[in-house]
C-alpha positions in Angstrom: 221.3 36.2 88.3 218.6 37.6 90.7 215.6 36.0 89.0 214.6 39.1 87.1 215.8 40.2 83.8 217.2 43.7 83.5 214.6 46.1 82.2 211.6 43.9 83.0 208.8 45.6 84.8 207.4 42.5 86.6 209.2 40.7 89.4 210.0 37.1 88.9 207.8 34.4 90.4 208.4 34.2 94.1 210.1 37.6 94.0 209.3 40.6 96.2 205.8 42.1 96.0 204.3 45.3 97.4 201.9 45.0 100.2 198.4 46.5 99.8 195.4 46.1 97.6 195.9 44.3 94.4 194.9 45.6 91.0 192.6 48.6 90.4 190.4 47.9 93.4 188.7 51.0 94.9 187.7 50.2 98.4 185.6 53.3 99.0 183.6 52.9 95.8 181.2 50.1 95.0 180.7 49.2 91.4 177.6 47.6 90.0 176.2 46.8 86.6 177.7 48.7 83.7 180.3 50.3 86.1 177.8 52.8 87.6 178.3 53.8 91.2 175.5 53.3 93.7 175.3 56.4 95.9 174.1 56.1 99.5 170.7 57.5 98.6 170.2 55.0 95.8 167.1 53.7 97.4 165.6 57.2 97.0 166.3 57.2 93.3 164.7 53.8 93.0 161.7 55.0 94.9 161.4 58.1 92.7 161.6 56.0 89.5 159.1 53.5 90.8 156.6 56.2 91.9 157.0 57.9 88.5 156.3 54.7 86.6 153.2 54.0 88.7 151.9 57.5 88.3 152.5 57.4 84.6 150.6 54.1 84.2 147.7 55.4 86.3 147.5 58.7 84.2 147.8 56.9 80.9 145.2 54.2 81.8 142.7 56.8 82.9 142.9 58.4 79.5 144.0 61.8 80.9 146.9 61.9 78.5 148.3 60.0 75.6 150.1 56.7 75.8 153.4 58.4 74.9 153.6 59.5 78.5 154.3 55.8 79.3 157.7 56.3 77.7 158.4 60.0 78.0 157.9 60.5 81.8 160.0 57.6 83.1 162.7 58.4 80.5 162.9 62.0 81.6 163.4 60.8 85.2 166.2 58.5 84.1 167.9 61.3 82.2 167.6 63.7 85.2 169.1 61.1 87.6 172.0 60.4 85.2 172.6 64.1 84.8 172.7 64.7 88.5 175.1 61.8 89.1 177.3 63.1 86.3 177.4 66.5 88.0 178.2 64.8 91.3 181.2 63.0 89.7 182.5 66.1 88.0 182.3 68.4 91.0 183.7 65.9 93.5 187.2 67.0 94.5 
């Protein structure tokens, strides 16, 4: 007996193993919360969102528009960023 039953997919303990990365690790791709990828220009997206939130608060507090802009404008920026990241994933070879 070689330490492995016929037809079993896993090697026996102490048996031969393949060299290389273990599991489903992707070395070129960083994963963060909720499995989203952080692109190299992620700081730009954060800056865009922060600037949008600040501008929205200033506009809403100065009574130039309704308070619904506090929710609508940042939400539209989040949707646009998610859409562009989805397009980037789809069109990547």
